[in-house]
N, CA, C and O atoms as a GROMACS GRO file, in nm:
protein
  408
    1MET      N    1   9.303   9.663  11.323
    1MET     CA    2   9.308   9.530  11.376
    1MET      C    3   9.314   9.430  11.260
    1MET      O    4   9.254   9.454  11.155
    2ILE      N    5   9.384   9.321  11.278
    2ILE     CA    6   9.406   9.226  11.170
    2ILE      C    7   9.275   9.172  11.114
    2ILE      O    8   9.259   9.167  10.992
    3GLY      N    9   9.182   9.132  11.196
    3GLY     CA   10   9.057   9.074  11.149
    3GLY      C   11   8.967   9.172  11.077
    3GLY      O   12   8.868   9.130  11.017
    4ASP      N   13   8.998   9.301  11.081
    4ASP     CA   14   8.912   9.401  11.020
    4ASP      C   15   8.934   9.418  10.870
    4ASP      O   16   8.852   9.480  10.804
    5TYR      N   17   9.041   9.364  10.815
    5TYR     CA   18   9.068   9.379  10.673
    5TYR      C   19   8.981   9.284  10.594
    5TYR      O   20   8.976   9.164  10.622
    6LYS      N   21   8.913   9.338  10.495
    6LYS     CA   22   8.831   9.256  10.406
    6LYS      C   23   8.846   9.308  10.265
    6LYS      O   24   8.856   9.429  10.242
    7THR      N   25   8.848   9.217  10.171
    7THR     CA   26   8.854   9.251  10.030
    7THR      C   27   8.737   9.183   9.963
    7THR      O   28   8.726   9.060   9.966
    8MET      N   29   8.650   9.262   9.901
    8MET     CA   30   8.531   9.210   9.836
    8MET      C   31   8.454   9.115   9.927
    8MET      O   32   8.408   9.009   9.884
    9GLY      N   33   8.441   9.154  10.054
    9GLY     CA   34   8.364   9.076  10.149
    9GLY      C   35   8.437   8.958  10.211
    9GLY      O   36   8.383   8.894  10.300
   10LYS      N   37   8.558   8.929  10.166
   10LYS     CA   38   8.633   8.816  10.219
   10LYS      C   39   8.742   8.867  10.313
   10LYS      O   40   8.803   8.971  10.288
   11ALA      N   41   8.765   8.794  10.421
   11ALA     CA   42   8.871   8.829  10.515
   11ALA      C   43   9.006   8.814  10.445
   11ALA      O   44   9.025   8.723  10.364
   12VAL      N   45   9.098   8.902  10.477
   12VAL     CA   46   9.232   8.899  10.419
   12VAL      C   47   9.323   8.822  10.514
   12VAL      O   48   9.314   8.838  10.635
   13SER      N   49   9.410   8.739  10.459
   13SER     CA   50   9.499   8.658  10.542
   13SER      C   51   9.597   8.745  10.619
   13SER      O   52   9.633   8.855  10.576
   14SER      N   53   9.641   8.694  10.733
   14SER     CA   54   9.738   8.768  10.813
   14SER      C   55   9.870   8.783  10.739
   14SER      O   56   9.940   8.882  10.760
   15GLU      N   57   9.904   8.688  10.652
   15GLU     CA   58  10.028   8.699  10.574
   15GLU      C   59  10.020   8.817  10.477
   15GLU      O   60  10.117   8.891  10.459
   16ARG      N   61   9.906   8.833  10.416
   16ARG     CA   62   9.888   8.944  10.321
   16ARG      C   63   9.889   9.078  10.393
   16ARG      O   64   9.943   9.176  10.342
   17ILE      N   65   9.831   9.081  10.511
   17ILE     CA   66   9.831   9.203  10.591
   17ILE      C   67   9.974   9.238  10.633
   17ILE      O   68  10.014   9.354  10.629
   18ALA      N   69  10.050   9.136  10.672
   18ALA     CA   70  10.189   9.159  10.712
   18ALA      C   71  10.272   9.208  10.593
   18ALA      O   72  10.356   9.296  10.608
   19LEU      N   73  10.249   9.152  10.474
   19LEU     CA   74  10.318   9.198  10.354
   19LEU      C   75  10.288   9.346  10.330
   19LEU      O   76  10.379   9.426  10.306
   20ALA      N   77  10.160   9.382  10.336
   20ALA     CA   78  10.121   9.522  10.315
   20ALA      C   79  10.184   9.612  10.420
   20ALA      O   80  10.227   9.724  10.389
   21ALA      N   81  10.190   9.566  10.543
   21ALA     CA   82  10.251   9.645  10.650
   21ALA      C   83  10.401   9.664  10.627
   21ALA      O   84  10.454   9.772  10.652
   22ARG      N   85  10.469   9.559  10.579
   22ARG     CA   86  10.613   9.572  10.550
   22ARG      C   87  10.636   9.672  10.438
   22ARG      O   88  10.727   9.755  10.446
   23ILE      N   89  10.554   9.665  10.334
   23ILE     CA   90  10.568   9.759  10.222
   23ILE      C   91  10.544   9.902  10.270
   23ILE      O   92  10.620   9.992  10.236
   24LYS      N   93  10.439   9.922  10.346
   24LYS     CA   94  10.409  10.056  10.397
   24LYS      C   95  10.521  10.105  10.489
   24LYS      O   96  10.560  10.222  10.483
   25ALA      N   97  10.571  10.016  10.574
   25ALA     CA   98  10.679  10.055  10.666
   25ALA      C   99  10.805  10.095  10.589
   25ALA      O  100  10.871  10.192  10.624
   26LEU      N  101  10.838  10.020  10.484
   26LEU     CA  102  10.954  10.056  10.402
   26LEU      C  103  10.934  10.191  10.336
   26LEU      O  104  11.024  10.275  10.334
   27ARG      N  105  10.817  10.211  10.281
   27ARG     CA  106  10.788  10.339  10.214
   27ARG      C  107  10.801  10.454  10.312
   27ARG      O  108  10.862  10.556  10.282
   28THR      N  109  10.743  10.438  10.429
   28THR     CA  110  10.747  10.542  10.532
   28THR      C  111  10.890  10.565  10.580
   28THR      O  112  10.932  10.679  10.598
   29TYR      N  113  10.964  10.456  10.599
   29TYR     CA  114  11.103  10.464  10.643
   29TYR      C  115  11.185  10.551  10.548
   29TYR      O  116  11.270  10.628  10.591
   30HIS      N  117  11.159  10.537  10.418
   30HIS     CA  118  11.232  10.614  10.318
   30HIS      C  119  11.176  10.754  10.297
   30HIS      O  120  11.235  10.835  10.226
   31GLY      N  121  11.062  10.782  10.360
   31GLY     CA  122  11.003  10.915  10.346
   31GLY      C  123  10.932  10.936  10.213
   31GLY      O  124  10.916  11.050  10.169
   32TRP      N  125  10.890  10.828  10.151
   32TRP     CA  126  10.824  10.837  10.021
   32TRP      C  127  10.672  10.834  10.038
   32TRP      O  128  10.620  10.776  10.133
   33ARG      N  129  10.604  10.897   9.945
   33ARG     CA  130  10.458  10.889   9.936
   33ARG      C  131  10.423  10.772   9.845
   33ARG      O  132  10.507  10.723   9.770
   34GLN      N  133  10.298  10.729   9.852
   34GLN     CA  134  10.254  10.622   9.761
   34GLN      C  135  10.278  10.664   9.617
   34GLN      O  136  10.318  10.582   9.534
   35GLU      N  137  10.252  10.789   9.587
   35GLU     CA  138  10.270  10.840   9.451
   35GLU      C  139  10.416  10.826   9.405
   35GLU      O  140  10.442  10.796   9.288
   36ASP      N  141  10.510  10.847   9.498
   36ASP     CA  142  10.652  10.837   9.464
   36ASP      C  143  10.689  10.694   9.424
   36ASP      O  144  10.756  10.672   9.323
   37VAL      N  145  10.644  10.599   9.503
   37VAL     CA  146  10.676  10.459   9.475
   37VAL      C  147  10.608  10.414   9.346
   37VAL      O  148  10.671  10.350   9.262
   38ALA      N  149  10.481  10.448   9.332
   38ALA     CA  150  10.408  10.409   9.211
   38ALA      C  151  10.477  10.464   9.086
   38ALA      O  152  10.496  10.391   8.988
   39ALA      N  153  10.514  10.590   9.089
   39ALA     CA  154  10.580  10.652   8.973
   39ALA      C  155  10.714  10.584   8.944
   39ALA      O  156  10.747  10.558   8.829
   40SER      N  157  10.790  10.555   9.049
   40SER     CA  158  10.920  10.491   9.031
   40SER      C  159  10.907  10.353   8.970
   40SER      O  160  10.993  10.310   8.892
   41LEU      N  161  10.800  10.282   9.005
   41LEU     CA  162  10.778  10.148   8.951
   41LEU      C  163  10.706  10.149   8.816
   41LEU      O  164  10.698  10.046   8.749
   42GLY      N  165  10.654  10.265   8.777
   42GLY     CA  166  10.578  10.273   8.653
   42GLY      C  167  10.437  10.220   8.668
   42GLY      O  168  10.376  10.176   8.571
   43TRP      N  169  10.385  10.222   8.792
   43TRP     CA  170  10.251  10.172   8.821
   43TRP      C  171  10.159  10.290   8.846
   43TRP      O  172  10.205  10.402   8.871
   44SER      N  173  10.030  10.265   8.838
   44SER     CA  174   9.936  10.370   8.876
   44SER      C  175   9.933  10.380   9.028
   44SER      O  176   9.965  10.283   9.098
   45ILE      N  177   9.894  10.495   9.078
   45ILE     CA  178   9.882  10.513   9.223
   45ILE      C  179   9.779  10.416   9.278
   45ILE      O  180   9.796  10.363   9.388
   46ASN      N  181   9.672  10.392   9.204
   46ASN     CA  182   9.569  10.298   9.250
   46ASN      C  183   9.624  10.157   9.262
   46ASN      O  184   9.593  10.086   9.358
   47SER      N  185   9.704  10.116   9.166
   47SER     CA  186   9.760   9.981   9.169
   47SER      C  187   9.849   9.963   9.291
   47SER      O  188   9.838   9.864   9.363
   48TYR      N  189   9.939  10.059   9.313
   48TYR     CA  190  10.027  10.049   9.430
   48TYR      C  191   9.946  10.061   9.560
   48TYR      O  192   9.964   9.981   9.651
   49GLY      N  193   9.860  10.160   9.568
   49GLY     CA  194   9.781  10.182   9.689
   49GLY      C  195   9.694  10.063   9.725
   49GLY      O  196   9.678  10.032   9.843
   50ASP      N  197   9.639   9.997   9.624
   50ASP     CA  198   9.555   9.880   9.649
   50ASP      C  199   9.636   9.766   9.712
   50ASP      O  200   9.585   9.692   9.796
   51ILE      N  201   9.762   9.752   9.672
   51ILE     CA  202   9.848   9.650   9.734
   51ILE      C  203   9.873   9.685   9.879
   51ILE      O  204   9.863   9.599   9.967
   52GLU      N  205   9.906   9.810   9.904
   52GLU     CA  206   9.937   9.853  10.041
   52GLU      C  207   9.814   9.848  10.131
   52GLU      O  208   9.828   9.834  10.253
   53GLN      N  209   9.696   9.859  10.074
   53GLN     CA  210   9.573   9.856  10.152
   53GLN      C  211   9.503   9.719  10.148
   53GLN      O  212   9.389   9.706  10.193
   54CYS      N  213   9.572   9.619  10.096
   54CYS     CA  214   9.519   9.481  10.089
   54CYS      C  215   9.393   9.471  10.004
   54CYS      O  216   9.308   9.386  10.030
   55ARG      N  217   9.380   9.556   9.905
   55ARG     CA  218   9.261   9.552   9.820
   55ARG      C  219   9.284   9.470   9.693
   55ARG      O  220   9.189   9.445   9.618
   56LYS      N  221   9.408   9.429   9.669
   56LYS     CA  222   9.433   9.345   9.552
   56LYS      C  223   9.546   9.248   9.581
   56LYS      O  224   9.628   9.271   9.670
   57ARG      N  225   9.548   9.142   9.508
   57ARG     CA  226   9.654   9.043   9.520
   57ARG      C  227   9.784   9.099   9.464
   57ARG      O  228   9.784   9.189   9.380
   58VAL      N  229   9.892   9.043   9.511
   58VAL     CA  230  10.024   9.083   9.462
   58VAL      C  231  10.080   8.966   9.381
   58VAL      O  232  10.090   8.854   9.431
   59TYR      N  233  10.116   8.994   9.259
   59TYR     CA  234  10.171   8.891   9.171
   59TYR      C  235  10.322   8.883   9.186
   59TYR      O  236  10.386   8.976   9.234
   60THR      N  237  10.378   8.771   9.144
   60THR     CA  238  10.521   8.747   9.160
   60THR      C  239  10.604   8.858   9.099
   60THR      O  240  10.699   8.905   9.162
   61HIS      N  241  10.571   8.903   8.978
   61HIS     CA  242  10.650   9.008   8.915
   61HIS      C  243  10.641   9.139   8.994
   61HIS      O  244  10.735   9.217   8.994
   62GLN      N  245  10.528   9.162   9.060
   62GLN     CA  246  10.515   9.281   9.143
   62GLN      C  247  10.599   9.269   9.270
   62GLN      O  248  10.662   9.366   9.311
   63LEU      N  249  10.600   9.151   9.331
   63LEU     CA  250  10.684   9.129   9.448
   63LEU      C  251  10.831   9.152   9.414
   63LEU      O  252  10.905   9.213   9.491
   64MET      N  253  10.871   9.101   9.299
   64MET     CA  254  11.011   9.119   9.257
   64MET      C  255  11.044   9.266   9.236
   64MET      O  256  11.151   9.313   9.274
   65ALA      N  257  10.953   9.339   9.174
   65ALA     CA  258  10.975   9.482   9.151
   65ALA      C  259  10.980   9.559   9.283
   65ALA      O  260  11.063   9.647   9.300
   66LEU      N  261  10.890   9.525   9.375
   66LEU     CA  262  10.890   9.592   9.506
   66LEU      C  263  11.019   9.563   9.583
   66LEU      O  264  11.079   9.653   9.640
   67ALA      N  265  11.062   9.437   9.583
   67ALA     CA  266  11.185   9.400   9.652
   67ALA      C  267  11.305   9.475   9.594
   67ALA      O  268  11.389   9.526   9.669
   68LYS      N  269  11.312   9.482   9.463
   68LYS     CA  270  11.423   9.554   9.398
   68LYS      C  271  11.417   9.703   9.433
   68LYS      O  272  11.519   9.763   9.463
   69HIS      N  273  11.298   9.761   9.428
   69HIS     CA  274  11.282   9.903   9.456
   69HIS      C  275  11.325   9.937   9.599
   69HIS      O  276  11.394  10.036   9.622
   70PHE      N  277  11.283   9.854   9.695
   70PHE     CA  278  11.312   9.880   9.836
   70PHE      C  279  11.445   9.821   9.881
   70PHE      O  280  11.486   9.840   9.996
   71ARG      N  281  11.512   9.748   9.790
   71ARG     CA  282  11.641   9.686   9.819
   71ARG      C  283  11.635   9.586   9.935
   71ARG      O  284  11.718   9.588  10.026
   72VAL      N  285  11.534   9.501   9.930
   72VAL     CA  286  11.520   9.391  10.024
   72VAL      C  287  11.489   9.265   9.943
   72VAL      O  288  11.467   9.273   9.822
   73SER      N  289  11.488   9.151  10.010
   73SER     CA  290  11.457   9.027   9.938
   73SER      C  291  11.306   9.005   9.931
   73SER      O  292  11.230   9.058  10.012
   74VAL      N  293  11.266   8.926   9.833
   74VAL     CA  294  11.127   8.885   9.825
   74VAL      C  295  11.091   8.807   9.951
   74VAL      O  296  10.979   8.818  10.002
   75GLY      N  297  11.185   8.728  10.002
   75GLY     CA  298  11.163   8.652  10.125
   75GLY      C  299  11.129   8.741  10.243
   75GLY      O  300  11.046   8.706  10.326
   76TRP      N  301  11.194   8.857  10.250
   76TRP     CA  302  11.163   8.949  10.360
   76TRP      C  303  11.024   9.009  10.341
   76TRP      O  304  10.948   9.020  10.437
   77LEU      N  305  10.992   9.048  10.219
   77LEU     CA  306  10.859   9.104  10.196
   77LEU      C  307  10.750   9.004  10.229
   77LEU      O  308  10.649   9.039  10.292
   78VAL      N  309  10.769   8.881  10.187
   78VAL     CA  310  10.664   8.780  10.202
   78VAL      C  311  10.660   8.721  10.342
   78VAL      O  312  10.553   8.706  10.401
   79ALA      N  313  10.777   8.688  10.397
   79ALA     CA  314  10.778   8.612  10.521
   79ALA      C  315  10.856   8.677  10.635
   79ALA      O  316  10.864   8.622  10.745
   80GLY      N  317  10.914   8.793  10.610
   80GLY     CA  318  10.989   8.859  10.715
   80GLY      C  319  11.125   8.797  10.740
   80GLY      O  320  11.182   8.815  10.848
   81GLU      N  321  11.179   8.723  10.642
   81GLU     CA  322  11.314   8.667  10.657
   81GLU      C  323  11.412   8.781  10.673
   81GLU      O  324  11.414   8.874  10.592
   82ARG      N  325  11.492   8.775  10.776
   82ARG     CA  326  11.565   8.892  10.821
   82ARG      C  327  11.711   8.898  10.776
   82ARG      O  328  11.784   8.987  10.821
   83GLY      N  329  11.757   8.810  10.692
   83GLY     CA  330  11.898   8.802  10.660
   83GLY      C  331  11.959   8.921  10.589
   83GLY      O  332  12.078   8.945  10.604
   84ASP      N  333  11.882   8.996  10.512
   84ASP     CA  334  11.943   9.098  10.428
   84ASP      C  335  11.907   9.242  10.466
   84ASP      O  336  11.932   9.335  10.389
   85VAL      N  337  11.848   9.260  10.584
   85VAL     CA  338  11.809   9.394  10.624
   85VAL      C  339  11.890   9.433  10.748
   85VAL      O  340  11.892   9.358  10.846
   86PRO      N  341  11.957   9.551  10.747
   86PRO     CA  342  12.037   9.593  10.863
   86PRO      C  343  11.953   9.598  10.991
   86PRO      O  344  11.834   9.632  10.988
   87LYS      N  345  12.016   9.564  11.105
   87LYS     CA  346  11.946   9.554  11.233
   87LYS      C  347  11.873   9.684  11.270
   87LYS      O  348  11.758   9.679  11.312
   88GLN      N  349  11.938   9.798  11.254
   88GLN     CA  350  11.874   9.926  11.290
   88GLN      C  351  11.750   9.950  11.205
   88GLN      O  352  11.647   9.995  11.255
   89THR      N  353  11.759   9.919  11.077
   89THR     CA  354  11.645   9.934  10.988
   89THR      C  355  11.532   9.840  11.030
   89THR      O  356  11.415   9.879  11.032
   90LEU      N  357  11.567   9.716  11.064
   90LEU     CA  358  11.466   9.619  11.108
   90LEU      C  359  11.391   9.670  11.231
   90LEU      O  360  11.269   9.657  11.238
   91GLU      N  361  11.463   9.727  11.327
   91GLU     CA  362  11.398   9.776  11.449
   91GLU      C  363  11.297   9.885  11.417
   91GLU      O  364  11.186   9.884  11.469
   92ILE      N  365  11.336   9.978  11.331
   92ILE     CA  366  11.246  10.088  11.293
   92ILE      C  367  11.124  10.032  11.220
   92ILE      O  368  11.010  10.069  11.250
   93ILE      N  369  11.148   9.943  11.125
   93ILE     CA  370  11.040   9.888  11.046
   93ILE      C  371  10.951   9.798  11.131
   93ILE      O  372  10.828   9.803  11.119
   94ASP      N  373  11.010   9.715  11.218
   94ASP     CA  374  10.930   9.629  11.305
   94ASP      C  375  10.836   9.712  11.391
   94ASP      O  376  10.719   9.675  11.408
   95ASN      N  377  10.884   9.822  11.445
   95ASN     CA  378  10.799   9.909  11.527
   95ASN      C  379  10.686   9.966  11.443
   95ASN      O  380  10.572   9.975  11.490
   96SER      N  381  10.715  10.005  11.321
   96SER     CA  382  10.613  10.060  11.232
   96SER      C  383  10.510   9.953  11.195
   96SER      O  384  10.391   9.981  11.191
   97ILE      N  385  10.557   9.832  11.167
   97ILE     CA  386  10.466   9.723  11.131
   97ILE      C  387  10.374   9.693  11.248
   97ILE      O  388  10.253   9.677  11.230
   98TYR      N  389  10.430   9.686  11.368
   98TYR     CA  390  10.347   9.659  11.486
   98TYR      C  391  10.240   9.766  11.501
   98TYR      O  392  10.125   9.736  11.529
   99PHE      N  393  10.280   9.892  11.483
   99PHE     CA  394  10.186  10.003  11.494
   99PHE      C  395  10.075   9.990  11.388
   99PHE      O  396   9.958  10.013  11.418
  100ASN      N  397  10.113   9.954  11.265
  100ASN     CA  398  10.015   9.945  11.156
  100ASN      C  399   9.922   9.825  11.170
  100ASN      O  400   9.812   9.825  11.114
  101LEU      N  401   9.963   9.722  11.243
  101LEU     CA  402   9.879   9.604  11.260
  101LEU      C  403   9.780   9.619  11.374
  101LEU      O  404   9.685   9.540  11.384
  102ARG      N  405   9.799   9.718  11.459
  102ARG     CA  406   9.708   9.736  11.573
  102ARG      C  407   9.580   9.800  11.530
  102ARG      O  408   9.492   9.822  11.613
   0.00000   0.00000   0.00000
């Protein structure tokens, strides 16, 4: 549930939760493990996993790297702007995001 996410005792914003859900949905869509994405980006598994689990903030350079890796725009990762993602992919990912937010 959205309200259940907390980082260091503070509630996590719904925008951050949605970002994490989009990243997880993309990873799952491609059939990758967290370890696969982290290795591809040159990050530690903890660093990547913490982003996906809303345990750490995401910096601009990390957003850019994630967008490039997943071949989507930073706008889609951050706000769900739908211009650059194929419709079939969006449907699959939207369903996954909805499932992950429940």
